[in-house]
C-alpha positions as CSV (number, residue, x, y, z in Angstrom):
1,M,0.0,-0.2,0.0
2,K,1.4,3.4,-0.9
3,I,0.2,6.7,1.2
4,R,0.4,10.3,1.1
5,R,-1.1,12.8,2.9
6,L,-3.5,15.4,0.9
7,P,-3.9,18.8,1.8
8,G,-6.9,21.1,3.3
9,P,-8.6,19.1,6.1
10,A,-6.3,16.5,7.5
11,S,-6.5,13.5,5.3
12,L,-4.6,10.6,3.8
13,A,-4.8,9.3,0.2
14,I,-3.9,5.6,-1.1
15,L,-2.9,5.1,-4.5
16,H,-5.3,2.8,-6.5
17,E,-2.6,0.6,-8.3
18,P,-4.6,-0.2,-11.2
19,S,-5.9,3.2,-12.4
20,G,-2.8,5.4,-10.9
21,R,-5.0,7.8,-9.2
22,W,-4.9,8.7,-5.4
23,I,-7.9,8.1,-3.3
24,S,-9.0,10.1,-0.2
25,L,-9.3,7.4,2.5
26,R,-11.7,9.8,4.3
27,A,-13.7,9.8,1.2
28,A,-13.2,5.6,0.8
29,L,-14.4,5.2,4.1
30,N,-17.4,7.1,4.7
31,G,-20.5,5.8,4.7
32,R,-19.1,2.0,4.0
33,A,-21.0,-0.3,6.2
34,G,-18.7,-2.0,8.2
35,L,-15.9,-0.1,8.3
36,E,-16.5,2.4,10.9
37,E,-13.9,0.7,13.0
38,F,-11.2,2.3,10.4
39,S,-12.5,5.8,10.7
40,H,-9.5,7.1,13.1
41,L,-6.8,6.1,10.4
42,Q,-8.2,8.8,8.2
43,S,-5.3,11.1,9.4
44,N,-3.3,8.8,11.1
45,L,-0.6,7.6,9.1
46,L,1.2,5.9,12.3
47,A,-1.8,4.0,13.0
48,L,-2.7,3.0,9.6
49,L,0.8,1.5,9.3
50,A,0.1,-0.4,12.1
51,T,-2.7,-2.4,10.9
52,G,-2.6,-5.8,10.0
53,D,-3.0,-7.5,6.5
54,Q,-6.7,-8.4,7.3
55,S,-7.4,-4.7,8.1
56,R,-5.3,-3.6,5.1
57,A,-7.1,-6.1,2.8
58,K,-10.5,-4.3,4.1
59,I,-9.1,-0.6,3.4
60,I,-7.6,-1.3,-0.3
61,D,-11.2,-3.1,-1.2
62,A,-12.7,0.3,0.3
63,V,-10.0,2.3,-2.0
64,D,-10.9,-0.3,-5.5
65,R,-14.7,0.7,-4.9
66,A,-14.4,4.4,-4.3
67,A,-12.2,4.4,-7.4
68,G,-14.9,2.5,-9.3
69,E,-17.3,4.4,-8.2
70,G,-15.5,8.0,-9.1
71,I,-15.5,8.8,-5.5
72,G,-12.6,10.8,-3.5
73,I,-10.0,10.9,-6.5
74,A,-7.2,13.7,-5.3
75,T,-5.5,14.8,-8.8
76,D,-2.1,16.0,-8.9
77,P,-1.7,16.1,-5.3
78,P,1.2,18.2,-4.3
79,P,4.2,17.0,-2.1
80,A,3.7,17.1,1.4
81,I,5.7,15.8,3.9
82,P,4.0,12.6,5.1
83,Y,4.7,12.9,8.9
84,Y,7.2,14.5,11.4
85,P,9.8,11.6,12.8
86,S,9.9,11.7,16.7
87,S,13.8,10.7,16.6
88,L,16.3,9.9,13.4
89,R,18.8,7.1,14.1
90,C,21.5,7.5,10.9
91,F,22.6,4.1,10.0
92,L,25.9,2.6,7.5
93,G,24.3,0.3,5.2
94,W,26.9,0.1,2.6
95,E,30.4,-1.0,2.9
96,Q,31.1,0.2,-0.8
97,H,29.7,3.8,-0.2
98,W,31.9,4.5,3.1
99,T,35.5,3.4,0.7
100,N,34.2,5.2,-2.0
101,A,33.7,8.5,0.1
102,A,36.4,8.0,1.8
103,H,38.6,8.0,-1.0
104,G,36.6,11.1,-2.2
105,L,37.5,12.7,1.0
106,V,41.0,11.6,0.7
107,Q,41.4,13.2,-2.8
108,R,39.9,16.5,-2.1
109,N,41.8,17.0,1.3
110,L,45.1,15.2,0.7
111,P,45.5,15.1,-2.8
112,A,49.7,14.3,-2.3
113,S,48.6,11.1,-0.8
114,R,46.9,9.9,-3.9
115,P,49.6,8.2,-5.4
116,F,50.8,6.1,-2.1
117,L,47.4,4.6,-2.0
118,R,47.1,3.8,-5.7
119,T,50.2,1.8,-5.7
120,Y,49.1,0.0,-2.2
121,E,45.8,-1.0,-3.2
122,R,46.8,-1.9,-6.5
123,L,49.8,-4.2,-5.2
124,T,47.5,-5.8,-2.4
125,H,44.1,-5.7,-4.1
126,K,42.2,-4.4,-1.0
127,V,41.7,-1.3,0.0
128,F,43.9,1.3,2.5
129,P,42.9,-0.1,6.0
130,L,42.5,3.5,7.3
131,L,39.4,3.7,4.4
132,R,37.4,1.2,5.1
133,P,34.9,1.3,8.2
134,G,35.8,0.6,11.9
135,S,35.9,-2.9,12.7
136,A,32.6,-2.4,14.6
137,F,31.1,-2.8,11.2
138,Y,31.5,-5.8,10.6
139,D,29.9,-7.3,13.8
140,H,27.3,-5.3,14.4
141,P,24.9,-2.2,12.8
142,V,26.3,0.9,13.3
143,Y,24.4,4.5,14.2
144,Y,24.8,7.8,15.0
145,T,21.7,9.7,16.5
146,G,20.4,12.5,13.7
147,N,18.3,15.8,14.2
148,H,14.9,14.8,13.9
149,L,13.9,18.3,14.1
150,T,15.3,19.5,10.8
151,V,13.9,16.9,8.8
152,I,12.0,18.9,5.8
153,G,9.3,17.6,3.0
154,D,9.4,16.5,-0.4
155,G,9.5,19.9,-2.5
156,E,10.7,22.2,0.0
157,P,13.9,24.0,0.0
158,M,16.7,22.8,1.7
159,P,18.7,26.2,3.3
160,W,22.0,26.2,2.2
161,P,23.8,26.1,5.7
162,S,26.2,29.2,6.3
163,Y,29.4,27.7,7.4
164,T,30.1,25.1,4.5
165,N,31.4,25.7,0.6
166,E,30.6,21.9,0.0
167,L,27.1,21.0,0.3
168,D,26.7,17.1,-0.7
169,F,23.1,14.8,-0.9
170,E,22.9,11.5,0.2
171,L,20.4,9.2,-1.4
172,E,18.7,6.6,1.7
173,F,15.6,5.1,2.5
174,G,14.1,5.4,5.8
175,M,12.0,3.3,7.9
176,I,9.3,4.2,10.3
177,I,8.1,2.2,13.1
178,A,5.1,1.2,13.4
179,H,5.1,-1.0,16.7
180,P,7.0,-0.8,20.0
181,V,9.5,-3.0,20.7
182,R,12.6,-3.4,23.4
183,D,15.3,-6.0,23.0
184,A,13.7,-7.5,20.1
185,T,14.9,-10.6,17.7
186,P,15.4,-9.7,13.9
187,E,12.0,-11.2,13.0
188,K,9.9,-9.3,15.7
189,A,11.9,-5.9,14.9
190,A,11.1,-6.5,11.1
191,A,7.8,-6.9,12.1
192,A,7.4,-3.5,14.1
193,I,8.6,-1.5,10.4
194,G,5.4,0.5,9.1
195,G,6.7,1.5,6.5
196,F,9.8,3.0,4.0
197,V,10.2,6.4,2.6
198,V,13.0,8.0,0.3
199,F,15.5,9.8,2.4
200,N,18.4,12.7,1.6
201,D,20.7,13.3,4.4
202,F,22.4,16.3,3.4
203,S,25.6,17.1,4.3
204,A,28.8,19.4,4.4
205,R,31.5,17.8,3.3
206,D,34.6,20.3,4.5
207,V,32.7,20.7,7.9
208,Q,33.1,16.6,7.8
209,W,36.6,16.5,7.0
210,D,37.1,19.1,9.9
211,E,34.9,17.2,12.3
212,Q,36.6,13.5,11.8
213,R,40.1,15.1,12.1
214,R,39.8,17.8,14.6
215,G,36.4,17.0,16.4
216,V,35.4,15.0,20.1
217,F,32.2,13.3,18.8
218,G,33.1,12.4,15.1
219,P,31.9,13.7,11.6
220,V,28.1,13.7,12.2
221,V,27.3,17.2,14.2
222,K,27.4,20.1,12.4
223,T,28.3,18.3,9.0
224,K,24.7,16.5,9.6
225,T,22.5,18.2,12.1
226,F,21.0,21.1,9.8
227,G,18.8,19.4,7.8
228,S,17.6,16.2,5.6
229,S,14.3,15.3,4.0
230,I,12.3,12.6,3.1
231,G,10.2,12.0,0.3
232,S,5.9,12.4,0.1
233,V,5.0,8.8,-0.3
234,V,4.8,6.2,2.3
235,V,4.9,2.2,1.0
236,T,4.3,-0.4,3.8
237,A,6.9,-2.8,4.7
238,D,5.0,-5.7,3.6
239,E,5.7,-4.4,-0.2
240,V,9.3,-3.4,0.7
241,L,11.1,-6.1,2.8
242,P,10.8,-8.9,0.7
243,K,12.4,-7.2,-2.2
244,I,14.7,-4.8,-0.2
245,D,18.5,-5.7,-1.3
246,Q,16.7,-5.8,-5.1
247,L,15.9,-2.0,-5.3
248,T,17.2,0.2,-8.0
249,A,18.0,3.8,-7.4
250,S,18.7,7.1,-9.0
251,V,20.0,10.7,-8.6
252,H,19.2,13.2,-11.1
253,I,20.0,16.7,-10.7
254,N,17.9,19.3,-12.5
255,G,17.0,16.5,-14.7
256,E,20.1,15.1,-15.9
257,L,21.2,11.4,-14.2
258,W,24.2,11.8,-12.4
259,S,24.1,8.0,-10.9
260,S,22.5,4.7,-11.4
261,T,22.5,2.7,-8.4
262,G,20.6,-0.1,-6.0
263,T,20.0,-1.3,-2.4
264,H,22.2,-4.8,-3.5
265,G,24.8,-5.4,-1.2
266,L,22.8,-4.4,1.9
267,R,25.0,-5.3,5.1
268,Y,22.5,-5.7,7.3
269,H,18.9,-7.1,7.2
270,P,16.3,-4.2,8.4
271,G,15.3,-6.6,11.0
272,E,18.7,-6.8,12.6
273,V,19.0,-3.1,12.2
274,V,16.3,-2.5,14.5
275,A,17.0,-5.3,16.4
276,Y,20.4,-3.5,17.7
277,A,18.5,0.0,17.6
278,S,16.1,-2.1,20.4
279,Q,18.9,-3.5,22.4
280,S,18.1,-2.4,26.2
281,E,16.3,0.7,24.8
282,N,12.3,1.4,23.7
283,L,11.7,2.3,20.4
284,H,8.3,3.6,20.1
285,P,6.2,4.4,16.8
286,G,6.8,7.0,14.9
287,E,11.0,7.0,14.9
288,L,12.8,7.0,12.0
289,I,15.6,4.6,11.0
290,T,17.2,5.5,7.9
291,S,19.5,3.0,5.8
292,G,23.0,4.9,5.4
293,T,24.0,6.3,1.6
294,L,23.6,3.8,-1.3
295,P,26.7,3.4,-3.3
296,S,27.5,6.2,-5.5
297,G,24.6,7.8,-4.1
298,C,26.1,11.0,-3.1
299,G,27.9,13.6,-4.6
300,L,31.1,13.1,-3.1
301,E,31.6,9.6,-4.2
302,L,30.6,11.0,-7.9
303,D,33.2,13.9,-7.5
304,R,29.9,16.1,-8.8
305,W,28.9,19.1,-6.9
306,I,25.7,20.6,-6.4
307,R,25.1,24.5,-6.2
308,P,22.6,27.0,-4.8
309,G,19.5,26.8,-7.1
310,D,20.1,23.2,-8.3
311,E,16.8,20.7,-7.8
312,V,17.8,17.3,-6.1
313,M,15.6,14.6,-7.0
314,L,16.5,11.3,-5.1
315,S,14.7,8.0,-6.1
316,I,14.2,4.3,-5.2
317,D,11.9,1.9,-7.2
318,G,9.1,0.4,-5.5
319,I,9.4,3.1,-2.3
320,G,9.4,6.8,-4.3
321,S,11.2,9.9,-4.3
322,V,12.2,13.3,-2.8
323,T,12.8,16.4,-4.3
324,N,14.4,19.5,-3.2
325,T,15.6,22.5,-4.6
326,V,19.2,23.6,-3.1
327,A,18.2,27.6,-1.5
328,D,21.0,30.5,-1.3
329,P,23.3,30.1,1.5
330,G,22.0,31.0,5.0
């Protein structure tokens, strides 16, 4: 099930897959005998994501009937943030992204070291050790806590932070927790995921280099906390989890294709990620957990850089997209 928020009176819309039309959930449920129990779902995304398979099937049937009767059709709904996360945990999902990005940082900031690194990697057929993730990544999922209060929606401008000259995008997916869990098994943790959304983890790369080398808390403070964005469409977990490592993805800047990538090679299954986050800690509905950047999903890896005025569109097939225009420096 694909869900988005409609403008005006608080209401959600469900995509009617056969016709490609968005149907107001409020209109689809209105006056339908036997569906009164779902009236509280009309504007409550988290409650809708927490419904079980049987309830979801009844809702889809109501949407099918509404579409057939021409009721509640939302024509070209504008982009809108689907919900406001109550917390943000950002994981590292792909080793390839880390090593690509590490090479990019060295290339930009320590160019004199490039011949040595190339020679080492050519002779050993291995990534230079300091450019690989820390050893903990190979033992268990790793993450940092982001700033959920600076998450903006699809279509909103992303202000360019005043303290950076190297703003970057990062293509990720986000997982919305729909059920409370604590000390969960991977299976129970996966069942707690209600939906998926496309996530852009904007980053200040020159600040990242400085925080990495001279900071105390690592390169995830002012590098990351100024802003990120999520797409308009939320897709229920049952549609995404079975193919989580088979999704294709892309980056378009001002309509130009910059990168084609995908989710293959994800180190840890989403259930393992959520289970790790829940160790001796309560996870609550509404918390957002992100995947980490897909390989070749950021400008640092591509050595291509966005500028004020650029339109950044990140897409993951089967989930959706998020588009933001980069505003002038603040």
